C-alpha positions as CSV (number, residue, x, y, z in Angstrom):
1,M,47.5,84.7,109.2
2,K,46.0,81.1,109.1
3,K,42.9,80.8,106.9
4,G,39.6,79.0,107.8
5,I,37.6,78.3,111.1
6,P,39.8,79.1,114.1
7,G,40.9,76.0,116.1
8,I,39.5,73.6,113.4
9,R,41.5,70.1,113.8
10,G,39.9,67.9,111.5
11,T,36.5,66.0,110.6
12,D,34.8,64.6,113.6
13,H,32.1,62.7,111.9
14,V,30.2,62.0,108.8
15,G,26.4,61.7,109.2
16,F,23.9,60.5,106.8
17,N,20.4,59.2,106.6
18,V,19.5,55.4,105.6
19,P,16.1,53.8,105.0
20,D,16.5,51.2,107.7
21,I,18.6,51.5,110.6
22,E,18.9,47.8,111.5
23,Q,20.0,46.9,108.0
24,A,22.7,49.8,108.0
25,T,23.9,48.6,111.5
26,K,24.5,45.1,110.3
27,F,26.3,46.4,107.2
28,F,28.6,48.6,109.2
29,V,29.4,46.3,111.8
30,E,29.4,42.9,109.9
31,V,30.7,43.9,106.6
32,I,32.5,47.1,106.9
33,G,33.9,46.3,110.4
34,C,32.8,49.3,112.5
35,D,32.6,49.4,116.2
36,Y,28.8,50.1,117.2
37,I,29.3,52.9,120.1
38,Y,25.7,54.1,121.0
39,K,22.3,55.3,120.0
40,L,20.0,58.1,120.5
41,G,16.5,59.0,119.7
42,P,13.6,59.2,119.0
43,F,13.8,63.0,118.5
44,Q,10.9,65.2,117.7
45,S,9.6,68.6,118.6
46,D,6.4,70.5,118.8
47,D,7.8,73.7,117.9
48,N,10.2,74.7,115.0
49,W,13.1,73.5,116.4
50,M,13.6,70.8,113.8
51,E,13.2,73.2,110.9
52,R,15.5,76.0,112.7
53,Q,18.1,73.6,113.7
54,L,18.2,70.9,111.1
55,N,16.5,72.5,108.0
56,V,13.7,69.7,107.9
57,D,9.9,69.8,108.2
58,P,8.9,70.9,111.8
59,R,7.2,67.7,112.4
60,T,10.1,65.6,111.5
61,V,10.9,62.6,113.6
62,I,14.4,61.2,113.8
63,K,13.5,57.5,115.0
64,Q,17.0,56.9,115.9
65,N,20.5,57.9,115.2
66,R,23.6,55.4,115.8
67,H,27.2,56.4,116.2
68,F,30.1,54.1,114.8
69,R,33.8,54.2,114.9
70,L,36.1,52.9,112.3
71,G,39.9,52.3,113.1
72,H,41.9,55.4,112.7
73,G,39.3,57.1,110.5
74,T,36.2,59.3,111.2
75,N,33.2,58.4,113.2
76,F,29.9,57.8,111.5
77,E,26.6,59.1,112.7
78,I,23.6,57.3,110.9
79,F,20.0,58.3,111.2
80,E,16.7,57.2,110.3
81,Y,14.3,59.9,109.7
82,Q,10.4,59.9,109.3
83,S,9.0,63.0,107.9
84,V,5.7,64.1,106.0
85,D,7.6,65.8,103.0
86,Q,10.2,62.9,102.8
87,T,10.8,62.0,99.0
88,P,11.9,58.2,98.8
89,M,14.3,58.4,96.0
90,P,17.4,56.5,94.8
91,Q,20.7,57.3,96.1
92,P,22.3,60.1,94.0
93,K,24.9,59.0,91.4
94,N,28.4,60.6,91.6
95,S,27.3,62.8,88.7
96,D,24.2,64.1,90.4
97,A,24.1,67.4,92.6
98,G,24.9,66.2,96.2
99,G,26.5,62.9,94.8
100,H,28.8,61.4,97.4
101,H,30.8,58.3,98.4
102,L,32.6,57.1,101.3
103,A,36.3,55.7,100.6
104,F,37.9,53.3,103.0
105,Y,41.7,52.5,103.1
106,V,42.7,48.9,103.0
107,D,45.9,47.2,103.3
108,D,45.1,44.5,100.6
109,L,42.6,45.5,98.0
110,D,42.1,42.1,96.4
111,L,41.5,40.5,99.8
112,A,39.0,43.2,100.8
113,I,37.2,42.7,97.6
114,E,36.8,39.0,98.2
115,H,35.6,39.8,101.5
116,L,32.9,42.2,100.2
117,K,31.7,39.5,97.4
118,S,31.4,36.9,100.3
119,H,28.9,39.0,102.0
120,G,26.9,39.4,98.7
121,V,27.8,43.1,98.3
122,E,27.5,44.5,95.0
123,V,31.0,45.3,93.7
124,L,31.3,47.7,90.6
125,G,33.7,46.7,87.9
126,E,37.2,45.7,88.4
127,P,40.0,47.5,90.4
128,I,41.5,50.6,88.9
129,S,45.1,51.6,89.0
130,S,45.5,55.3,89.4
131,K,47.8,57.4,87.2
132,A,49.7,60.7,87.3
133,F,49.8,62.2,90.9
134,A,47.9,59.2,92.6
135,A,49.9,56.6,90.8
136,G,50.7,53.8,93.6
137,Q,46.8,53.8,94.4
138,R,44.3,51.1,93.4
139,W,40.5,51.6,94.0
140,I,37.2,50.1,93.4
141,Y,33.5,51.1,94.2
142,F,30.8,49.1,95.8
143,L,27.3,49.5,97.0
144,A,25.6,49.3,100.5
145,P,22.4,47.4,100.4
146,W,20.2,50.6,100.1
147,G,22.4,51.8,97.2
148,M,24.7,54.1,98.8
149,Q,28.3,54.4,97.2
150,F,31.5,53.5,98.9
151,E,35.0,52.9,97.7
152,L,38.1,51.0,98.7
153,V,41.4,52.5,98.1
154,S,44.9,51.0,98.7
155,Y,48.4,52.5,98.2
156,P,50.7,50.3,100.4
157,N,53.8,52.1,98.8
158,G,52.4,55.6,99.0
159,K,51.3,57.7,95.8
160,D,53.7,59.4,93.5
161,Y,52.8,63.0,94.7
162,E,54.0,62.3,98.2
163,T,57.8,62.3,96.9
164,T,57.8,66.1,96.3
165,A,54.8,67.3,98.1
166,P,55.1,69.9,101.0
167,V,51.9,68.7,102.4
168,K,50.4,65.3,102.1
169,L,46.9,64.1,102.2
170,W,45.8,62.6,105.7
171,S,46.0,58.9,105.5
172,P,44.6,56.3,107.8
173,K,47.8,54.3,107.2
174,T,49.8,56.9,109.1
175,P,47.0,58.7,111.1
176,A,49.7,61.0,113.2
177,E,51.3,62.5,110.2
C-alpha cells in the first residue's frame, strides 16, 4: 500500500508573505524571471473566518495576493497582509525555527550570479561545490530586497548519487522524469 495522502501528485505552489507586494512583484518578474499571472484581494471578514481558515487574527486583511509561474517549477503565491497583531521582524535565518529558503535551478551558475549582481542583489559568499552524494552540484545564496533567503543551484552533468539511486530527486532540468 502506498504511503501518504491519496492522489497526491506534487507541489502546486509555495506561498509567503512580503512587506511590499509591489517590490516583491518587481523582484520576481524583473530579477528572477517569473511570469505574473493574476491578483486577488483585498480579503477580510467580519466573523472568525480568517482565524478559522488561516490561523491569523480574525480582523486580518489580506491587502492582496499575487500569483506567479516560473518555468517548469512550482507556482508562487505572494501575500501582503495587514493585521493588528502583526510583528514586524527580520526574516528568519536558516538556523531559526521556521527558517527557509527557495532554491532555483540554473544552467549556468556564474552567469546567473552576474545577473543578480547587475540588479543590485546581495549575493552571499562565493559559489560552493557540493561533495559526497551531491557532488556535481554548485550553489550560492542570495537575498531578496526584504531579506528573504534564496539559493541558486546548478548540476549540468547531474549529481553523483543519481548513478545508483533507484529514485531521483525531481529536477526542473528534466521535469517529466
